[in-house]
MARMI-168428 format. One record per residue (C-alpha): x, y, z. Coordinates in nm, 4 decimals, padded with zeros to 6 digits. Example, Ala and Ser with C-alpha at 12.3 -4.5 7.8 and 13.67 -1.06 7.14 Angstrom:
BEGIN
> 01.2300 / -00.4500 / 00.7800
> 01.3670 / -00.1060 / 00.7140
//
This chain:
BEGIN
> -00.8646 / -01.1265 / 01.1768
> -00.9203 / -00.8333 / 01.3615
> -00.7913 / -00.5299 / 01.2437
> -00.6176 / -00.2693 / 01.4578
> -00.8169 / 00.0531 / 01.4431
> -00.6958 / 00.3852 / 01.4321
> -00.7805 / 00.6483 / 01.6744
> -00.9127 / 00.8792 / 01.4450
> -01.0894 / 00.6350 / 01.2377
> -01.4704 / 00.7638 / 01.1358
> -01.3601 / 01.1423 / 01.2027
> -01.4414 / 01.3169 / 00.9458
> -01.4980 / 01.7133 / 00.9655
> -01.8103 / 01.7268 / 00.7418
> -02.0698 / 01.9956 / 00.8423
> -02.3535 / 01.8692 / 00.6893
> -02.3268 / 01.5620 / 00.8587
> -02.2838 / 01.7612 / 01.2177
> -02.5243 / 02.0235 / 01.2201
> -02.6877 / 01.9761 / 01.5708
> -02.3127 / 01.9240 / 01.7368
> -02.0486 / 02.0714 / 01.5205
> -01.8029 / 02.0427 / 01.8021
> -01.7530 / 01.6801 / 01.7711
> -01.7148 / 01.6894 / 01.3799
> -01.2846 / 01.6458 / 01.5238
> -01.3473 / 01.4104 / 01.7832
> -01.6201 / 01.1822 / 01.7039
> -01.6876 / 00.9087 / 01.4307
> -01.9221 / 01.0593 / 01.1232
> -02.1009 / 00.7250 / 01.1051
> -02.2073 / 00.6068 / 01.4892
> -02.1147 / 00.9567 / 01.6470
> -01.9345 / 00.7771 / 01.9008
> -01.5818 / 00.9114 / 02.0261
> -01.3411 / 00.7751 / 01.7377
> -01.1528 / 00.5686 / 02.0160
> -01.4340 / 00.4141 / 02.1142
> -01.6576 / 00.3033 / 01.8236
> -02.0379 / 00.1665 / 01.8664
> -02.0025 / -00.2544 / 01.8471
> -02.2362 / -00.1741 / 01.5044
> -02.0298 / 00.1113 / 01.3788
> -01.8513 / -00.0251 / 01.0210
> -01.5346 / 00.1558 / 01.0844
> -01.3404 / -00.0922 / 01.3021
> -01.2384 / -00.3791 / 01.0369
> -01.1735 / -00.7440 / 01.0068
> -01.0240 / -00.9436 / 00.7184
> -01.2596 / -01.2254 / 00.5509
> -01.1591 / -01.4785 / 00.2861
> -01.3447 / -01.4330 / -00.0543
> -01.4111 / -01.6141 / -00.3511
> -01.4168 / -01.3683 / -00.6884
> -01.5696 / -01.5297 / -00.9800
> -01.5816 / -01.3105 / -01.2940
> -01.6840 / -01.3739 / -01.7059
> -01.4705 / -01.2381 / -01.9829
> -01.3643 / -01.2951 / -02.3381
> -01.0037 / -01.3780 / -02.3779
> -00.8056 / -01.4911 / -02.6880
> -00.7139 / -01.8613 / -02.7034
> -00.5484 / -02.0642 / -03.0324
> -00.8109 / -02.1821 / -03.2618
> -00.6749 / -02.5708 / -03.2331
> -00.7267 / -02.5663 / -02.8365
> -01.0135 / -02.8079 / -02.6876
> -01.1901 / -02.7055 / -02.3445
> -00.9142 / -02.9207 / -02.1830
> -00.5911 / -02.7258 / -02.3181
> -00.7975 / -02.3889 / -02.2326
> -00.8223 / -02.5188 / -01.8757
> -00.5023 / -02.6067 / -01.8611
> -00.3634 / -02.3157 / -02.0027
> -00.5058 / -02.0809 / -01.7368
> -00.5072 / -02.3476 / -01.4341
> -00.2154 / -02.5800 / -01.4990
> 00.0488 / -02.4231 / -01.6878
> 00.2690 / -02.1993 / -01.6501
> 00.0541 / -01.8784 / -01.7743
> 00.0002 / -01.5996 / -01.5269
> -00.3606 / -01.4905 / -01.4582
> -00.2235 / -01.1549 / -01.3911
> -00.2617 / -01.0793 / -01.7588
> -00.6528 / -01.1535 / -01.7424
> -00.6435 / -00.9359 / -01.4376
> -00.4846 / -00.6638 / -01.6458
> -00.7329 / -00.7070 / -01.9247
> -01.0344 / -00.7205 / -01.6793
> -00.8851 / -00.3503 / -01.5462
> -00.8742 / -00.2255 / -01.8420
> -01.2211 / -00.3556 / -01.9448
> -01.3405 / -00.1634 / -01.6587
> -01.2085 / 00.1661 / -01.7145
> -01.3164 / 00.1583 / -02.0683
> -01.5676 / 00.4693 / -02.0124
> -01.5664 / 00.6924 / -01.7343
> -01.7970 / 00.6472 / -01.4815
> -01.9266 / 00.3556 / -01.6067
> -01.8546 / -00.0346 / -01.4269
> -01.7782 / -00.3226 / -01.6640
> -01.7250 / -00.5559 / -01.4189
> -02.0265 / -00.6053 / -01.1618
> -02.2872 / -00.7110 / -01.3855
> -02.0687 / -01.0014 / -01.4807
> -01.8717 / -01.0883 / -01.1612
> -01.9499 / -01.2188 / -00.8052
> -01.7983 / -01.2516 / -00.4790
> -01.8550 / -01.4984 / -00.2036
> -01.7657 / -01.4609 / 00.1289
> -01.5578 / -01.7908 / 00.2374
> -01.4148 / -01.7981 / 00.6433
> -01.2735 / -01.5527 / 00.8212
> -00.9260 / -01.4801 / 00.7536
> -00.6205 / -01.5962 / 00.9571
> -00.2941 / -01.5529 / 01.0089
> -00.1905 / -01.8142 / 00.7455
> -00.4098 / -01.6556 / 00.5081
> -00.2589 / -01.3368 / 00.5380
> 00.0969 / -01.4914 / 00.4289
> -00.0446 / -01.7543 / 00.2058
> -00.2633 / -01.5319 / -00.0024
> -00.0795 / -01.2215 / 00.0106
> -00.2449 / -00.9915 / 00.1680
> -00.2238 / -00.6020 / 00.1682
> -00.4338 / -00.4088 / 00.3699
> -00.6396 / -00.1930 / 00.1701
> -00.9586 / -00.0152 / 00.3978
> -01.2977 / -00.0564 / 00.2929
> -01.3491 / 00.2868 / 00.1543
> -01.6155 / 00.5158 / 00.3298
//
């Protein structure tokens, strides 16, 4: 889905990027240099939503007696909640300052453009891409 673009999206009062035309710092997009209300078609500031698949590898605790089937069931078919693994991943990611501990073991894959149904079903929360 195409998301609405704020009339001020892309405006950055950042002089080092506007040395030739400092008067445009507060009215034009830092990236495409067009007026912020009419971004260039190639500008990355206007956003859309897509559905992705996220995979990661991690080491977790399981009972010694469980076989592969029980481990898979516990994570995919039982009442166990995946959020505890997401929390563990978050903790592992933040072990050392300024060192990423997730990128080398994870991948994301584009699946499709998002629909209004995806926004409801997948509990979409608007988190714009950071510049």
